[in-house]
ZANUNU-859784 format. One record per residue: residue number from 1; x, y, z of N, C-alpha, C in turn; chain. Coordinates in Angstrom, 3 decimals. Layout:
// ZANUNU-859784
{NUM {X Y Z} {X Y Z} {X Y Z} 'A'};
...
// end
This chain:
// ZANUNU-859784
{1 {0.436 81.645 38.985} {-0.796 81.014 38.508} {-1.704 80.631 39.667} 'A'};
{2 {-1.070 80.168 40.805} {-1.869 79.728 41.946} {-2.292 80.934 42.752} 'A'};
{3 {-3.589 81.186 42.827} {-4.086 82.358 43.517} {-3.998 82.225 45.024} 'A'};
{4 {-3.608 81.060 45.535} {-3.469 80.895 46.988} {-2.260 81.638 47.508} 'A'};
{5 {-1.186 81.789 46.691} {0.067 82.366 47.165} {-0.092 83.778 47.696} 'A'};
{6 {-0.646 84.741 46.923} {-0.793 86.093 47.469} {-1.749 86.154 48.633} 'A'};
{7 {-2.796 85.323 48.582} {-3.764 85.333 49.685} {-3.101 84.833 50.958} 'A'};
{8 {-2.341 83.719 50.846} {-1.689 83.143 52.020} {-0.628 84.078 52.579} 'A'};
{9 {0.184 84.742 51.692} {1.223 85.660 52.152} {0.616 86.837 52.886} 'A'};
{10 {-0.434 87.404 52.367} {-1.073 88.556 53.011} {-1.562 88.196 54.386} 'A'};
{11 {-2.148 87.009 54.514} {-2.636 86.578 55.821} {-1.480 86.339 56.787} 'A'};
{12 {-0.315 85.858 56.282} {0.825 85.567 57.145} {1.343 86.848 57.770} 'A'};
{13 {1.471 87.960 57.005} {1.993 89.220 57.545} {1.018 89.856 58.522} 'A'};
{14 {-0.219 89.702 58.324} {-1.216 90.273 59.245} {-1.295 89.481 60.522} 'A'};
{15 {-1.096 88.185 60.408} {-1.313 87.291 61.549} {-0.192 87.393 62.570} 'A'};
{16 {1.092 87.578 62.144} {2.226 87.595 63.083} {2.154 88.774 64.056} 'A'};
{17 {1.939 90.032 63.592} {1.825 91.121 64.577} {0.659 90.916 65.515} 'A'};
{18 {-0.422 90.394 65.008} {-1.595 90.188 65.878} {-1.262 89.203 66.976} 'A'};
{19 {-0.514 88.166 66.650} {-0.155 87.153 67.647} {0.809 87.726 68.677} 'A'};
{20 {1.750 88.594 68.218} {2.713 89.185 69.144} {2.014 90.104 70.129} 'A'};
{21 {1.094 90.932 69.673} {0.351 91.834 70.553} {-0.492 91.050 71.536} 'A'};
{22 {-1.063 89.971 71.049} {-1.913 89.181 71.946} {-1.083 88.554 73.044} 'A'};
{23 {0.138 88.130 72.726} {0.991 87.472 73.732} {1.439 88.458 74.789} 'A'};
{24 {1.712 89.707 74.407} {2.192 90.710 75.375} {1.045 91.218 76.211} 'A'};
{25 {-0.068 91.535 75.586} {-1.177 92.172 76.307} {-1.883 91.213 77.222} 'A'};
{26 {-2.365 90.105 76.686} {-3.143 89.170 77.521} {-2.643 87.773 77.222} 'A'};
{27 {-1.801 87.217 78.104} {-1.210 85.900 77.878} {-2.278 84.824 77.924} 'A'};
{28 {-3.274 85.025 78.807} {-4.303 84.000 78.961} {-5.258 83.954 77.802} 'A'};
{29 {-5.385 85.073 77.064} {-6.359 85.106 75.965} {-5.742 84.777 74.607} 'A'};
{30 {-4.406 84.537 74.556} {-3.763 84.301 73.264} {-4.300 83.077 72.562} 'A'};
{31 {-4.646 82.038 73.323} {-5.138 80.820 72.676} {-6.550 80.984 72.163} 'A'};
{32 {-7.401 81.769 72.895} {-8.781 81.920 72.457} {-8.945 83.008 71.415} 'A'};
{33 {-8.113 84.099 71.461} {-8.259 85.206 70.506} {-7.428 84.998 69.269} 'A'};
{34 {-6.041 85.010 69.417} {-5.174 84.890 68.247} {-5.170 83.503 67.671} 'A'};
{35 {-5.096 82.430 68.538} {-4.984 81.055 68.041} {-6.207 80.607 67.288} 'A'};
{36 {-7.410 80.787 67.869} {-8.605 80.281 67.229} {-8.926 81.058 65.980} 'A'};
{37 {-8.698 82.354 65.965} {-9.004 83.141 64.773} {-8.095 82.753 63.617} 'A'};
{38 {-6.779 82.599 63.899} {-5.847 82.227 62.836} {-6.115 80.824 62.332} 'A'};
{39 {-6.382 79.896 63.256} {-6.595 78.503 62.866} {-7.865 78.340 62.066} 'A'};
{40 {-8.932 79.079 62.438} {-10.210 78.935 61.730} {-10.188 79.633 60.375} 'A'};
{41 {-9.521 80.821 60.348} {-9.586 81.607 59.121} {-8.657 81.083 58.035} 'A'};
{42 {-7.401 80.703 58.392} {-6.419 80.339 57.381} {-6.816 79.129 56.548} 'A'};
{43 {-7.205 77.988 57.170} {-7.551 76.842 56.321} {-8.830 77.083 55.525} 'A'};
{44 {-9.793 77.829 56.139} {-11.098 77.967 55.492} {-11.001 78.740 54.190} 'A'};
{45 {-10.240 79.864 54.215} {-10.187 80.692 53.015} {-9.482 80.022 51.855} 'A'};
{46 {-8.281 79.398 52.049} {-7.662 78.702 50.907} {-8.529 77.586 50.365} 'A'};
{47 {-9.171 76.838 51.274} {-9.995 75.722 50.797} {-11.162 76.236 49.982} 'A'};
{48 {-11.783 77.338 50.463} {-12.912 77.876 49.714} {-12.481 78.523 48.409} 'A'};
{49 {-11.207 79.006 48.385} {-10.755 79.689 47.169} {-10.295 78.725 46.101} 'A'};
{50 {-9.532 77.684 46.507} {-8.960 76.756 45.512} {-9.248 75.318 45.891} 'A'};
{51 {-10.467 75.049 46.239} {-10.814 73.709 46.695} {-10.693 72.644 45.629} 'A'};
{52 {-10.570 73.007 44.365} {-10.492 71.991 43.304} {-9.091 71.442 43.131} 'A'};
{53 {-8.038 72.158 43.654} {-6.674 71.669 43.431} {-5.919 71.391 44.718} 'A'};
{54 {-6.136 72.120 45.795} {-5.345 71.955 47.017} {-5.723 70.729 47.788} 'A'};
{55 {-4.775 70.248 48.653} {-5.065 69.082 49.467} {-6.164 69.323 50.465} 'A'};
{56 {-6.331 70.577 51.024} {-7.449 70.775 51.947} {-8.792 70.578 51.282} 'A'};
{57 {-8.824 70.565 49.926} {-10.116 70.469 49.234} {-10.541 69.048 48.989} 'A'};
{58 {-9.846 68.066 49.601} {-10.207 66.674 49.345} {-11.651 66.379 49.660} 'A'};
{59 {-12.175 66.788 50.861} {-13.603 66.555 51.099} {-14.459 67.351 50.117} 'A'};
{60 {-14.001 68.622 49.823} {-14.796 69.441 48.904} {-14.768 68.878 47.497} 'A'};
{61 {-13.711 68.115 47.124} {-13.588 67.548 45.782} {-14.562 66.430 45.502} 'A'};
{62 {-15.223 65.881 46.541} {-16.154 64.773 46.329} {-17.349 65.152 45.470} 'A'};
{63 {-18.032 66.324 45.728} {-19.156 66.676 44.847} {-18.772 66.821 43.389} 'A'};
{64 {-17.587 67.485 43.037} {-17.236 67.503 41.613} {-17.065 66.129 41.029} 'A'};
{65 {-16.501 65.175 41.834} {-16.347 63.808 41.326} {-17.706 63.190 41.047} 'A'};
{66 {-18.705 63.533 41.898} {-20.052 63.015 41.676} {-20.675 63.639 40.441} 'A'};
{67 {-20.397 64.944 40.228} {-20.970 65.630 39.069} {-20.385 65.126 37.758} 'A'};
{68 {-19.050 64.831 37.750} {-18.396 64.399 36.510} {-18.969 63.117 35.931} 'A'};
{69 {-19.160 62.031 36.750} {-19.768 60.824 36.186} {-21.170 61.064 35.671} 'A'};
{70 {-21.922 61.988 36.362} {-23.287 62.254 35.913} {-23.287 62.839 34.510} 'A'};
{71 {-22.297 63.733 34.225} {-22.245 64.349 32.897} {-21.761 63.378 31.838} 'A'};
{72 {-20.912 62.406 32.236} {-20.341 61.487 31.248} {-21.378 60.638 30.537} 'A'};
{73 {-22.337 59.992 31.280} {-23.330 59.201 30.557} {-24.136 60.033 29.584} 'A'};
{74 {-24.522 61.298 29.994} {-25.310 62.079 29.076} {-24.550 62.444 27.838} 'A'};
{75 {-23.235 62.675 27.959} {-22.428 62.962 26.781} {-22.321 61.737 25.897} 'A'};
{76 {-22.206 60.557 26.537} {-22.129 59.320 25.757} {-23.436 59.062 25.029} 'A'};
{77 {-24.541 59.271 25.746} {-25.850 59.035 25.138} {-26.088 59.976 23.973} 'A'};
{78 {-25.708 61.254 24.158} {-25.924 62.211 23.083} {-25.011 61.928 21.904} 'A'};
{79 {-23.824 61.392 22.182} {-22.878 61.138 21.105} {-23.194 59.906 20.285} 'A'};
{80 {-23.953 58.969 20.844} {-24.220 57.726 20.132} {-25.014 57.943 18.850} 'A'};
{81 {-26.147 58.710 18.917} {-26.845 58.936 17.654} {-26.007 59.722 16.657} 'A'};
{82 {-25.214 60.710 17.164} {-24.413 61.515 16.244} {-23.325 60.677 15.593} 'A'};
{83 {-22.698 59.769 16.383} {-21.638 58.937 15.839} {-22.157 57.793 14.989} 'A'};
{84 {-23.429 57.434 15.161} {-24.021 56.347 14.399} {-25.264 56.857 13.688} 'A'};
{85 {-25.113 57.561 12.606} {-26.274 58.111 11.907} {-27.207 57.027 11.403} 'A'};
{86 {-28.491 57.361 11.319} {-29.481 56.398 10.852} {-29.130 55.944 9.451} 'A'};
{87 {-29.138 54.648 9.239} {-28.835 54.094 7.933} {-27.450 53.481 7.860} 'A'};
{88 {-26.499 53.930 8.702} {-25.150 53.395 8.645} {-25.149 51.919 9.025} 'A'};
{89 {-24.570 51.088 8.168} {-24.475 49.666 8.468} {-25.742 48.885 8.196} 'A'};
{90 {-26.830 49.561 7.817} {-28.091 48.866 7.590} {-28.226 48.369 6.153} 'A'};
{91 {-27.483 48.978 5.229} {-27.663 48.627 3.830} {-27.222 47.193 3.569} 'A'};
{92 {-28.114 46.366 3.012} {-27.727 44.984 2.716} {-26.767 44.915 1.540} 'A'};
{93 {-25.967 43.875 1.495} {-25.026 43.708 0.390} {-25.762 43.520 -0.928} 'A'};
{94 {-26.899 42.852 -0.878} {-27.690 42.604 -2.080} {-28.863 43.572 -2.125} 'A'};
{95 {-28.808 44.517 -3.052} {-29.876 45.514 -3.156} {-31.219 44.888 -3.498} 'A'};
{96 {-31.192 43.757 -4.188} {-32.449 43.124 -4.606} {-33.239 42.549 -3.434} 'A'};
{97 {-32.609 42.499 -2.244} {-33.328 42.007 -1.070} {-34.168 43.101 -0.412} 'A'};
{98 {-34.097 44.314 -0.941} {-34.815 45.428 -0.316} {-36.314 45.391 -0.561} 'A'};
{99 {-36.728 44.872 -1.717} {-38.151 44.871 -2.066} {-38.576 43.490 -2.539} 'A'};
{100 {-39.845 43.188 -2.301} {-40.433 41.945 -2.805} {-41.303 42.282 -4.017} 'A'};
{101 {-41.650 41.260 -4.771} {-42.493 41.470 -5.945} {-43.829 42.118 -5.580} 'A'};
{102 {-44.525 41.689 -4.521} {-45.783 42.364 -4.165} {-45.594 43.850 -3.841} 'A'};
{103 {-44.477 44.206 -3.197} {-44.232 45.612 -2.894} {-44.047 46.428 -4.175} 'A'};
{104 {-43.339 45.860 -5.133} {-43.116 46.574 -6.384} {-44.419 46.689 -7.162} 'A'};
{105 {-45.206 45.621 -7.181} {-46.506 45.660 -7.852} {-47.372 46.773 -7.270} 'A'};
{106 {-47.388 46.864 -5.931} {-48.204 47.889 -5.273} {-47.706 49.292 -5.599} 'A'};
{107 {-46.386 49.463 -5.691} {-45.826 50.788 -5.949} {-45.997 51.200 -7.407} 'A'};
{108 {-45.702 50.280 -8.322} {-45.729 50.614 -9.749} {-47.163 50.646 -10.275} 'A'};
{109 {-47.976 49.734 -9.782} {-49.372 49.726 -10.205} {-49.649 48.907 -11.443} 'A'};
{110 {-48.738 48.006 -11.793} {-48.976 47.097 -12.915} {-48.734 45.673 -12.452} 'A'};
{111 {-49.172 44.723 -13.266} {-49.075 43.327 -12.877} {-47.628 42.857 -12.860} 'A'};
{112 {-47.347 41.896 -11.987} {-46.025 41.284 -11.893} {-46.047 39.911 -12.550} 'A'};
{113 {-45.199 39.036 -12.108} {-44.259 39.252 -10.995} {-43.033 40.057 -11.423} 'A'};
{114 {-42.403 40.723 -10.418} {-41.185 41.492 -10.636} {-40.001 40.716 -10.072} 'A'};
{115 {-39.032 40.452 -10.892} {-37.821 39.757 -10.442} {-36.646 40.728 -10.455} 'A'};
{116 {-35.761 40.603 -9.460} {-34.652 41.537 -9.317} {-33.416 41.116 -10.086} 'A'};
{117 {-32.787 42.068 -10.758} {-31.514 41.829 -11.442} {-30.553 42.955 -11.072} 'A'};
{118 {-29.265 42.649 -11.069} {-28.264 43.629 -10.676} {-27.741 44.399 -11.891} 'A'};
{119 {-27.361 45.664 -11.696} {-26.825 46.444 -12.820} {-25.468 45.913 -13.265} 'A'};
{120 {-25.119 46.222 -14.496} {-23.829 45.783 -15.019} {-22.681 46.474 -14.281} 'A'};
{121 {-21.554 45.803 -14.164} {-20.375 46.435 -13.532} {-19.956 47.686 -14.303} 'A'};
{122 {-19.379 48.624 -13.582} {-18.875 49.851 -14.195} {-17.374 49.929 -13.933} 'A'};
{123 {-16.594 50.045 -14.986} {-15.128 50.027 -14.878} {-14.650 48.756 -14.175} 'A'};
{124 {-15.284 47.653 -14.545} {-14.963 46.324 -13.984} {-15.258 46.217 -12.501} 'A'};
{125 {-16.016 47.149 -11.947} {-16.372 47.100 -10.530} {-17.878 46.935 -10.399} 'A'};
{126 {-18.331 46.104 -9.446} {-19.780 45.925 -9.269} {-20.440 47.216 -8.808} 'A'};
{127 {-21.641 47.426 -9.262} {-22.418 48.603 -8.887} {-23.536 48.157 -7.955} 'A'};
{128 {-23.651 48.851 -6.816} {-24.717 48.483 -5.868} {-26.055 49.001 -6.409} 'A'};
{129 {-26.980 48.078 -6.613} {-28.294 48.470 -7.093} {-29.109 47.261 -7.524} 'A'};
{130 {-30.341 47.511 -7.917} {-31.223 46.432 -8.373} {-32.315 47.010 -9.264} 'A'};
{131 {-32.704 46.216 -10.257} {-33.854 46.548 -11.096} {-34.880 45.428 -10.946} 'A'};
{132 {-36.040 45.801 -10.404} {-37.129 44.829 -10.276} {-38.008 44.985 -11.518} 'A'};
{133 {-37.965 43.999 -12.418} {-38.636 44.159 -13.690} {-39.677 43.094 -13.994} 'A'};
{134 {-40.636 43.490 -14.777} {-41.604 42.562 -15.372} {-41.556 42.799 -16.876} 'A'};
{135 {-42.377 42.126 -17.626} {-42.377 42.310 -19.077} {-42.914 43.685 -19.465} 'A'};
{136 {-43.625 44.320 -18.538} {-44.275 45.593 -18.859} {-43.599 46.790 -18.194} 'A'};
{137 {-43.112 46.622 -16.977} {-42.659 47.767 -16.186} {-41.418 47.398 -15.381} 'A'};
{138 {-40.860 48.400 -14.698} {-39.760 48.105 -13.768} {-39.608 49.228 -12.741} 'A'};
{139 {-38.958 48.877 -11.645} {-38.539 49.834 -10.619} {-37.048 49.627 -10.406} 'A'};
{140 {-36.345 50.703 -10.117} {-34.889 50.625 -10.108} {-34.313 51.510 -9.005} 'A'};
{141 {-33.309 50.976 -8.285} {-32.529 51.783 -7.340} {-31.059 51.516 -7.609} 'A'};
{142 {-30.252 52.561 -7.518} {-28.815 52.397 -7.746} {-28.051 53.483 -6.994} 'A'};
{143 {-26.908 53.108 -6.439} {-26.055 54.092 -5.788} {-25.449 55.022 -6.846} 'A'};
{144 {-25.333 56.291 -6.501} {-24.782 57.270 -7.427} {-23.710 58.102 -6.726} 'A'};
{145 {-22.961 58.844 -7.506} {-21.911 59.700 -6.969} {-22.550 60.875 -6.216} 'A'};
{146 {-22.195 61.094 -4.936} {-22.772 62.226 -4.199} {-22.515 63.573 -4.869} 'A'};
{147 {-21.373 63.704 -5.574} {-21.094 64.963 -6.281} {-22.093 65.191 -7.405} 'A'};
{148 {-22.487 64.114 -8.081} {-23.494 64.217 -9.136} {-24.847 64.564 -8.527} 'A'};
{149 {-25.130 64.004 -7.364} {-26.369 64.316 -6.649} {-26.494 65.825 -6.439} 'A'};
{150 {-25.414 66.451 -6.002} {-25.427 67.896 -5.751} {-25.520 68.690 -7.047} 'A'};
{151 {-24.799 68.255 -8.064} {-24.796 68.969 -9.335} {-26.185 68.964 -9.985} 'A'};
{152 {-26.822 67.810 -10.016} {-28.147 67.711 -10.638} {-29.183 68.533 -9.885} 'A'};
{153 {-29.003 68.621 -8.580} {-29.982 69.347 -7.757} {-30.073 70.814 -8.153} 'A'};
{154 {-28.985 71.366 -8.640} {-28.965 72.789 -8.995} {-28.886 73.024 -10.505} 'A'};
{155 {-29.113 71.985 -11.303} {-29.024 72.114 -12.758} {-30.299 72.758 -13.305} 'A'};
{156 {-30.193 73.925 -13.940} {-31.393 74.626 -14.419} {-32.057 73.949 -15.616} 'A'};
{157 {-31.432 72.924 -16.187} {-32.025 72.255 -17.342} {-33.170 71.310 -16.946} 'A'};
{158 {-33.340 71.074 -15.624} {-34.346 70.120 -15.166} {-35.342 70.792 -14.230} 'A'};
{159 {-36.492 70.161 -14.115} {-37.433 70.503 -13.048} {-36.983 69.774 -11.781} 'A'};
{160 {-36.809 70.494 -10.707} {-36.349 69.904 -9.451} {-37.339 70.251 -8.347} 'A'};
{161 {-37.875 69.206 -7.706} {-38.862 69.393 -6.641} {-38.386 68.668 -5.382} 'A'};
{162 {-38.301 69.338 -4.226} {-37.879 68.669 -2.991} {-38.827 67.528 -2.615} 'A'};
{163 {-38.244 66.481 -2.026} {-39.030 65.348 -1.528} {-38.728 65.207 -0.034} 'A'};
{164 {-39.560 65.778 0.837} {-39.294 65.691 2.278} {-39.435 64.259 2.789} 'A'};
{165 {-38.567 63.906 3.743} {-38.707 62.623 4.434} {-37.883 61.486 3.886} 'A'};
{166 {-37.246 61.650 2.733} {-36.431 60.571 2.162} {-34.959 60.862 2.463} 'A'};
{167 {-34.407 60.193 3.450} {-33.015 60.383 3.816} {-32.749 61.778 4.353} 'A'};
{168 {-31.486 62.229 4.199} {-31.091 63.546 4.674} {-31.514 64.653 3.710} 'A'};
{169 {-31.601 64.308 2.440} {-31.988 65.270 1.412} {-32.511 64.470 0.216} 'A'};
{170 {-33.497 64.993 -0.459} {-34.056 64.272 -1.608} {-34.793 65.245 -2.517} 'A'};
{171 {-34.823 64.896 -3.790} {-35.563 65.717 -4.742} {-36.020 64.854 -5.914} 'A'};
{172 {-37.120 65.278 -6.511} {-37.634 64.679 -7.744} {-37.108 65.512 -8.907} 'A'};
{173 {-36.468 64.862 -9.851} {-35.900 65.561 -10.997} {-36.483 64.974 -12.282} 'A'};
{174 {-36.799 65.835 -13.235} {-37.313 65.377 -14.532} {-37.041 66.431 -15.592} 'A'};
{175 {-37.250 66.032 -16.825} {-37.053 66.961 -17.920} {-38.039 68.133 -17.814} 'A'};
{176 {-37.735 69.184 -18.547} {-38.598 70.368 -18.497} {-40.028 70.058 -18.913} 'A'};
{177 {-40.187 69.064 -19.799} {-41.534 68.686 -20.245} {-42.191 67.685 -19.308} 'A'};
{178 {-41.522 67.342 -18.205} {-42.113 66.458 -17.202} {-41.798 64.996 -17.379} 'A'};
{179 {-41.116 64.635 -18.488} {-40.821 63.222 -18.727} {-39.622 62.753 -17.893} 'A'};
{180 {-39.501 61.420 -17.837} {-38.373 60.744 -17.202} {-38.136 61.192 -15.752} 'A'};
{181 {-39.150 61.043 -14.910} {-38.951 61.444 -13.505} {-38.079 60.430 -12.762} 'A'};
{182 {-37.239 60.925 -11.896} {-36.422 60.105 -11.007} {-36.307 60.826 -9.674} 'A'};
{183 {-36.167 60.062 -8.608} {-35.933 60.639 -7.277} {-34.507 60.336 -6.861} 'A'};
{184 {-33.804 61.366 -6.442} {-32.451 61.222 -5.915} {-32.511 61.521 -4.422} 'A'};
{185 {-31.861 60.679 -3.614} {-31.839 60.973 -2.179} {-30.470 60.680 -1.589} 'A'};
{186 {-30.172 61.409 -0.521} {-28.898 61.296 0.183} {-29.152 60.631 1.526} 'A'};
{187 {-28.493 59.496 1.765} {-28.671 58.769 3.019} {-27.857 59.418 4.132} 'A'};
{188 {-28.117 58.988 5.365} {-27.447 59.576 6.523} {-25.954 59.314 6.528} 'A'};
{189 {-25.507 58.244 5.874} {-24.081 57.923 5.870} {-23.337 58.605 4.721} 'A'};
{190 {-24.016 59.476 3.962} {-23.365 60.219 2.894} {-23.480 59.587 1.514} 'A'};
{191 {-24.026 58.367 1.430} {-24.216 57.748 0.123} {-25.437 58.348 -0.570} 'A'};
{192 {-25.367 58.404 -1.887} {-26.471 58.955 -2.667} {-27.058 57.871 -3.562} 'A'};
{193 {-28.360 57.980 -3.816} {-29.069 56.960 -4.594} {-30.037 57.622 -5.568} 'A'};
{194 {-30.324 56.878 -6.643} {-31.359 57.295 -7.584} {-32.427 56.200 -7.657} 'A'};
{195 {-33.670 56.618 -7.708} {-34.806 55.689 -7.782} {-35.641 56.074 -9.003} 'A'};
{196 {-35.933 55.085 -9.821} {-36.681 55.330 -11.058} {-37.769 54.269 -11.213} 'A'};
{197 {-38.901 54.665 -11.744} {-40.004 53.752 -12.033} {-40.473 53.993 -13.468} 'A'};
{198 {-40.624 52.922 -14.207} {-41.225 52.983 -15.545} {-42.489 52.133 -15.503} 'A'};
{199 {-43.612 52.769 -15.720} {-44.898 52.080 -15.589} {-45.244 51.278 -16.835} 'A'};
{200 {-44.756 51.703 -17.982} {-45.067 51.008 -19.230} {-43.895 51.213 -20.180} 'A'};
{201 {-43.292 50.120 -20.624} {-42.124 50.217 -21.489} {-42.470 50.501 -22.944} 'A'};
{202 {-43.729 50.466 -23.295} {-44.114 50.674 -24.697} {-43.828 52.104 -25.122} 'A'};
{203 {-43.636 52.336 -26.419} {-43.363 53.697 -26.906} {-44.518 54.645 -26.598} 'A'};
{204 {-44.169 55.920 -26.446} {-45.207 56.921 -26.197} {-45.810 56.809 -24.819} 'A'};
{205 {-44.964 56.494 -23.812} {-45.472 56.307 -22.456} {-45.402 57.588 -21.635} 'A'};
{206 {-45.281 58.748 -22.298} {-45.169 60.009 -21.558} {-46.397 60.266 -20.687} 'A'};
{207 {-47.507 59.661 -21.063} {-48.737 59.859 -20.312} {-48.617 59.333 -18.888} 'A'};
{208 {-47.651 58.442 -18.657} {-47.490 57.846 -17.329} {-46.501 58.608 -16.437} 'A'};
{209 {-46.018 59.744 -16.885} {-44.965 60.447 -16.148} {-45.375 60.795 -14.720} 'A'};
{210 {-46.599 61.275 -14.542} {-47.036 61.664 -13.190} {-47.144 60.443 -12.281} 'A'};
{211 {-47.666 59.350 -12.824} {-47.769 58.122 -12.029} {-46.385 57.581 -11.688} 'A'};
{212 {-45.466 57.690 -12.640} {-44.090 57.226 -12.388} {-43.409 58.095 -11.335} 'A'};
{213 {-43.657 59.398 -11.384} {-43.088 60.300 -10.382} {-43.622 59.961 -8.995} 'A'};
{214 {-44.915 59.684 -8.895} {-45.506 59.332 -7.598} {-44.962 58.006 -7.098} 'A'};
{215 {-44.809 57.029 -8.004} {-44.289 55.718 -7.599} {-42.829 55.814 -7.163} 'A'};
{216 {-42.025 56.581 -7.900} {-40.621 56.743 -7.533} {-40.484 57.449 -6.193} 'A'};
{217 {-41.348 58.429 -5.940} {-41.320 59.131 -4.656} {-41.665 58.194 -3.512} 'A'};
{218 {-42.702 57.390 -3.691} {-43.094 56.446 -2.647} {-42.017 55.418 -2.368} 'A'};
{219 {-41.385 54.900 -3.415} {-40.321 53.912 -3.222} {-39.085 54.547 -2.573} 'A'};
{220 {-38.776 55.791 -2.928} {-37.632 56.464 -2.318} {-37.854 56.644 -0.817} 'A'};
{221 {-39.059 57.008 -0.435} {-39.378 57.131 0.997} {-39.201 55.798 1.710} 'A'};
{222 {-39.606 54.714 1.058} {-39.478 53.379 1.647} {-38.016 52.917 1.684} 'A'};
{223 {-37.320 53.059 0.576} {-35.966 52.547 0.470} {-34.963 53.333 1.308} 'A'};
{224 {-35.233 54.625 1.512} {-34.302 55.455 2.295} {-34.217 55.007 3.748} 'A'};
{225 {-35.185 54.222 4.208} {-35.135 53.700 5.574} {-34.324 52.421 5.687} 'A'};
{226 {-33.871 51.897 4.547} {-33.182 50.597 4.551} {-31.752 50.685 4.069} 'A'};
{227 {-31.254 51.882 3.737} {-29.877 52.003 3.238} {-29.111 53.040 4.050} 'A'};
// end
């Protein structure tokens, strides 16, 4: 495995006859011809060949040591955003703290005040979400199953329109006739959410579908930065 062995052996066999000839022919020149050539060539070649592992490479090993720390911070810096995706740990325990009544009024476009209430437990377990409601309208966000998020996205029974900028992935989904619009988005931490707006609870409110779709889209863009 060590490439120094064949190189060193080859040099050893070449060097001995050269030294013997030098000693017989010119005794005075043996130190300047055979000695200096062997001494200069032998250490230099192994060090240049395997300077990363051999003991002669200790001085040569200093630059790699300098290069290694330089690469480490950049790897750490690059890994921090990847290991900590946007949104992780930011979601508050209480979903109703995400929006204020004035924000909901501005998004929905009807009079308030809007007060937040939590969804009913499902299978005796609390559901993360909030409904900001008034007597006339409401806005709603709730965590959903990521598998359902994917299934609905490709369901041909609905109109599905991409919503750029809301989390990692988002789409507006509604019935074929345009009613009941909702925005579903996937956060950076893998959680999925649904956002719905009802502008008027009175019967025959289909006329508000486009306004509700726009309001749900705007709220999804806002809320996706907080979960």
